[in-house]
C-alpha positions in Angstrom: 105.8 76.3 104.9 103.7 74.0 107.2 99.8 74.7 107.0 97.6 72.8 110.1 93.9 72.3 109.7 92.1 70.9 112.7 88.7 69.2 111.4 85.6 67.9 113.2 84.3 65.4 110.6 87.0 62.9 108.7 85.4 63.7 105.2 85.1 66.7 105.4 89.1 67.4 106.8 89.7 65.1 103.3 88.0 67.7 101.2 90.0 70.8 102.7 93.1 68.8 102.3 92.6 67.9 98.5 92.3 71.8 97.8 95.7 71.9 99.9 97.5 69.2 97.6 96.5 71.3 94.7 98.6 74.2 96.1 101.4 72.0 96.0 101.5 70.4 99.4 102.3 67.1 100.5 99.2 66.4 103.1 98.5 63.8 105.1 94.9 63.3 107.5 96.2 62.2 110.6 92.8 60.0 112.3 94.2 59.8 115.7 93.7 63.2 117.0 96.8 62.9 119.3 98.9 62.2 116.3 101.4 64.5 113.7 102.8 62.5 111.0 106.5 61.6 111.1 107.3 61.7 108.2 109.6 65.0 106.6 107.8 64.9 103.5 104.5 66.5 104.9 104.0 70.1 105.1 100.3 70.1 105.4 98.1 68.1 108.0 94.3 67.8 108.7 94.1 66.3 111.8 90.3 64.7 112.8 88.9 65.2 116.0 85.8 63.4 115.6 84.6 66.1 117.6 80.9 67.2 115.7 78.4 65.7 118.2 80.6 64.8 121.1 80.1 66.6 124.2 81.5 70.1 124.5 84.2 68.8 127.2 85.3 66.2 125.1 85.4 68.8 122.1 87.9 71.4 124.2 90.2 68.6 125.4 90.9 67.3 121.6 91.3 70.6 120.1 93.6 71.4 122.8 95.5 68.7 122.6 95.7 69.1 118.8 96.8 72.8 118.9 99.8 72.2 121.6 100.6 69.6 119.0 100.6 71.8 115.8 102.5 74.1 118.0 105.3 71.6 118.4 105.3 70.5 114.8 106.0 74.2 114.5 103.0 75.2 111.9 102.8 78.5 110.1 99.0 78.3 109.0 96.6 77.0 111.9 93.1 76.7 110.3 89.5 75.2 111.8 87.4 73.1 109.4 84.0 73.4 110.3 80.8 72.2 108.7 79.3 74.0 105.6 76.3 73.9 107.5 77.5 75.4 110.9 76.9 72.1 112.6 79.0 70.8 115.4 80.5 72.4 118.6 82.0 75.4 116.7 82.3 78.0 119.4 83.7 75.7 122.2 86.2 74.7 119.2 87.4 78.4 118.4 87.0 79.1 122.0 89.6 76.5 122.6 92.2 77.0 120.1 92.2 81.1 120.3 93.1 80.6 123.9 96.2 78.3 123.0 97.1 80.5 119.7 97.1 83.4 121.9 95.8 87.2 122.0 96.8 88.1 118.7 94.7 85.0 117.0 91.8 86.0 115.1 89.4 83.9 113.6 87.7 84.0 110.2 84.4 82.3 109.9 83.4 81.6 106.8 80.6 78.4 106.4 80.4 79.9 102.8 80.7 77.2 99.6 79.7 78.8 96.5 80.4 75.8 94.3 78.3 73.7 96.7 75.5 76.5 96.8 76.3 77.8 100.6 76.8 81.6 100.5 76.8 84.2 103.3 74.5 87.2 102.9 73.3 89.7 105.6 75.1 87.4 108.2 72.6 84.4 106.9 73.5 81.7 105.9 71.5 80.6 102.9 71.9 76.8 101.1 70.7 77.0 97.7 68.9 80.2 98.8 66.9 78.8 101.7 68.1 79.9 105.5 70.6 77.2 106.7 67.5 75.9 109.7 64.8 75.5 107.0 67.4 73.0 105.3 67.6 69.4 105.8 70.2 70.3 108.9 67.5 72.1 110.6 65.4 68.4 111.0 69.1 67.1 112.0 67.8 64.4 114.7 70.9 64.4 116.9 71.9 68.3 116.5 69.1 70.6 114.4 70.4 74.1 113.5 68.5 76.2 115.1 70.2 79.8 113.9 70.6 81.1 110.4 72.4 84.0 111.3 76.0 82.9 111.6 77.4 86.0 113.7 74.1 85.1 116.1 74.9 81.5 116.3 78.9 81.6 116.7 78.2 84.5 119.7 75.5 82.1 121.2 78.3 79.4 121.5 81.5 81.4 122.1 83.3 83.3 125.1 84.7 86.0 122.5 83.4 89.0 121.1 82.0 88.5 117.3 82.2 90.5 114.3 80.8 90.7 111.3 81.0 92.5 107.6 78.2 93.4 105.3 78.2 93.0 101.1 78.8 96.5 101.0 82.5 96.0 102.2 83.1 92.8 100.6 82.1 93.9 97.2 85.0 97.3 97.7 87.4 94.6 97.7 90.4 93.6 99.4 91.5 97.1 101.0 88.2 97.9 102.1 87.9 94.5 103.8 91.3 94.7 105.6 90.2 98.3 106.9 86.8 96.6 108.7 88.7 93.6 109.8 91.0 96.1 111.4 88.6 98.5 113.0 86.7 94.9 114.5 90.1 93.7 115.6 90.7 97.3 117.4 86.9 97.0 118.8 88.1 94.0 120.4 86.5 91.3 118.4 88.7 87.4 117.9 86.0 86.5 115.8 85.0 87.8 112.5 82.4 86.9 110.0 82.2 88.5 106.8 79.1 88.1 104.3 80.6 85.8 100.9 78.7 85.3 97.8 81.2 84.3 95.5 84.5 82.6 95.4 86.2 86.0 94.1 84.8 87.1 97.6 86.8 84.3 99.4 90.0 85.5 97.5 89.3 89.3 98.5 88.6 88.3 102.1 91.8 85.9 102.1 93.9 88.3 100.9 92.7 90.7 103.3 93.8 88.6 105.8 97.3 88.1 104.8 97.8 91.8 105.1 96.8 92.0 109.0 100.5 90.5 109.6 100.2 92.1 113.4 97.8 88.8 114.1 97.7 85.1 113.3 94.5 85.1 111.8 92.6 81.8 111.5 90.3 80.3 108.4 87.4 78.7 109.6 85.3 77.1 107.2 84.7 74.2 105.3 87.9 74.7 102.8 87.4 77.3 99.9 88.9 80.2 102.6 91.6 77.9 104.0 93.4 77.1 100.9 92.5 81.0 99.2 94.0 81.8 102.6 97.2 79.9 102.0 97.7 80.9 98.6 97.7 84.6 100.0 99.9 84.0 103.0 102.5 82.2 100.6 102.2 85.3 98.2 102.6 87.8 100.8 105.7 86.1 102.2 106.9 85.7 99.1 107.4 89.3 97.5 110.1 88.6 95.3 108.2 86.2 92.8 106.7 88.3 90.7 104.2 87.3 87.7 104.4 88.9 84.1 101.6 89.4 82.0 101.5 90.4 78.2 98.2 90.8 76.7 98.7 92.2 72.8 95.5 91.5 71.2 93.2 94.3 71.5 89.6 92.4 71.6 86.3 93.1 73.4 86.8 90.0 75.3 89.9 90.7 76.3 89.5 94.3 77.1 87.0 92.5 79.6 89.4 90.2 81.0 91.9 92.7 81.2 89.1 95.3 83.6 87.8 92.1 85.7 91.9 91.5 86.8 92.6 95.4 87.3 89.3 95.4 89.5 90.5 92.6 91.4 94.0 93.0 91.9 94.0 96.6 92.0 97.4 96.7 89.7 98.7 99.5 87.6 99.1 98.4 84.0 102.2 99.2 81.8 100.7 100.9 78.3 102.8 100.1 74.9 101.8 102.4 72.4 101.3 100.1 69.3 101.5 102.7 67.1 105.2 103.3 67.9 105.8 100.0 67.5 104.4 99.3 64.3 107.3 101.2 62.6 110.3 99.7 61.1 113.1 102.7 62.1 114.5 103.9 65.5 111.0 104.6 67.2 110.4 100.9 67.5 113.6 100.7 69.7 112.6 103.8 71.6 109.2 102.2 73.0 110.4 99.1 73.3 113.5 100.7 75.7 111.1 103.0 77.2 108.6 100.5 78.6 111.5 98.1 79.8 112.3 101.0 82.0 108.9 101.4 83.1 108.5 97.9 83.9 111.5 97.4 85.7 110.3 100.5 88.4 107.4 99.0 88.7 108.2 95.6 89.3 109.9 97.2 92.5 105.9 98.2 93.7 103.6 95.3 92.3 104.0 91.5 92.1 102.0 91.5 89.0 102.6 92.9 86.0 100.4 94.1 83.2 102.1 94.6 80.0 99.7 95.8 77.4 98.5 97.7 74.1 95.3 97.8 75.1 95.4 101.4 76.5 92.0 103.0 77.5 90.5 105.0 74.2 93.8 103.3 72.3 92.6 103.7 68.8 92.7 100.4 66.3 95.4 100.6 64.2 95.0 100.7 60.2 98.4 98.7 59.7 97.6 98.7 55.7 97.8 102.5 55.5 100.7 102.5 57.8 102.5 99.4 55.8 102.1 101.8 53.0 103.2 105.1 54.3 106.7 102.8 55.3 107.2 100.7 52.9 106.0 97.3 54.4 102.9 94.5 54.4 100.8 95.0 57.1 101.7 91.5 58.3 105.2 92.7 59.0 103.9 95.5 60.7 101.9 93.1 63.0 104.9 91.0 63.7 106.9 94.2 64.6 104.2 94.6 67.2 104.1 91.2 68.5 107.9 91.2 68.7 107.9 94.4 70.5 106.1 92.7 73.2 108.2 89.5 73.1 111.1 91.7 73.5 109.8 93.8 76.4 108.8 90.6 78.3 112.1 88.3 77.7 114.3 91.5 78.6 112.1 92.5 81.9 111.9 88.7 82.8 116.1 88.0 81.8 117.1 91.0 83.5 115.1 91.3 86.8 116.6 91.0 90.2 113.6 89.3 90.9 112.7 85.8 91.0 109.8 85.0 88.2 107.1 82.9 89.5 105.7 82.8 85.7 103.9 84.7 82.7 101.0 84.6 81.1 100.9 85.7 77.3 97.9 86.2 75.1 97.1 86.0 71.8 99.3 83.3 69.3 101.5 86.0 67.3 102.9 87.4 70.6 103.5 84.3 72.2 105.0 82.9 69.3 107.4 86.2 68.9 108.0 85.7 72.9 109.1 82.3 72.4 111.2 83.0 69.2 113.0 86.1 71.0 113.9 83.8 73.7 115.3 81.7 71.7 112.7 78.6 73.5 112.8 75.5 71.7 109.1 74.7 73.0 106.8 74.8 76.0 106.7 71.5 77.6 102.7 71.4 78.2 101.8 70.3 81.7 97.8 71.3 82.3 94.8 72.8 81.1 93.5 75.6 83.0 90.3 76.4 81.0 89.6 75.7 77.2 92.3 77.2 75.2 94.2 78.1 77.9 97.0 76.1 78.5 100.0 76.1 81.5 103.4 74.8 80.7 106.9 75.9 81.1 109.5 77.4 78.5 112.0 74.6 77.2 115.2 76.1 76.5 116.8 79.6 75.6 116.8 82.5 78.0 113.7 81.6 79.9 114.5 78.0 80.5 111.9 76.4 83.3 109.7 79.7 83.7 105.9 78.7 84.5 103.9 80.3 81.2 100.2 80.4 80.8 98.8 81.1 77.4 95.6 82.1 76.1 94.3 82.9 72.4 92.7 86.5 72.3 89.6 85.5 72.0 89.1 82.5 74.4 87.5 82.5 77.6 84.8 84.0 79.6 85.5 87.5 81.6 87.6 85.8 84.4 89.9 83.9 82.5 92.8 85.9 82.8 92.8 86.5 86.4 91.8 82.5 87.0 95.0 82.5 85.1 97.1 84.5 87.2 95.7 82.9 90.5 96.6 79.6 88.9 100.5 80.8 88.4 99.9 81.9 91.9 99.3 78.6 93.2 102.3 77.3 91.9 104.7 79.1 93.8 
């Protein structure tokens, strides 16, 4: 898959390009706007038009040339890199690009960059809480920014209809955003400006864009939306890759992490009855078989499969009493639970007709059982996603080469599991 970014500034374009390299793209920045890479190894290109402060007709000519070249390069995703303080020839460059791409092209303008203190709320671009026109760029001697309301700013510069999406819709999630975008497009909008205050909002906007397959959606931003859309676009078109999330630890922290994951992805968990796994008779086999069969069914419908003992209202097992009733130690029953989750995960992965993009495992006992039951020699460690959250690949056994993220049961903040899943998706 190829991605092309038209940037009005070299250093800003490089910032976007670095984000794409982290997604696995081989990226090159072209310093001459009428050039494209000669190497077949490059699948991500940043083209600097150096057009932020030039005359409108010059910006038009350069962007038109780049857009024509990107079509010849058979680019799958075309993006427009803009300044996070909305300086430059945004209107004419977007008009030129949309004209070149055709009537099904729709630009989504998100100057927000939460990690750099830029957010859009109520349509207003705030820089560290200050309206952009009152920041330093409002005093720019070359081209001062005199409008903080992004939809109005774009309307003044563009010939196309502009629609905005309020924060209430953004907070409602991807499906609500998608519906609002479709409504705006049906009403004739070719440019959409959503509110964005967090990175999660950017992910939700990108996910909604990826669902609108009838249109060529054009991320127009300083970099975060471009990266999120590239990830969502490829994810949408690689439906056969699945992620298996296995969580056996039942702590208040892991429950919050799972709830955050469910809220952000709308997945439907597969709940395992831990009391049935805490047995040494045939009940264990029946529960394992039940969950495996259910997981295979759900894999047809979901890209992220969550298998967990952390069901709403589930009781905390008294393993000491249960062990005494069955004549075994509580440690033996704890291992039976971990082994049950390990076997479920291994069989689901091994027998899947879909390609497995990665596994996530929470809890040292569950991860150890998964390695043992899958007959892995070990895990090749490749990266640290967050403290105590590691990324690697299985070595040997049934799951050889499959990526895995491991996390301690109490490790990480509320977003830890969601962040880990997004990391795995980025590795596809």
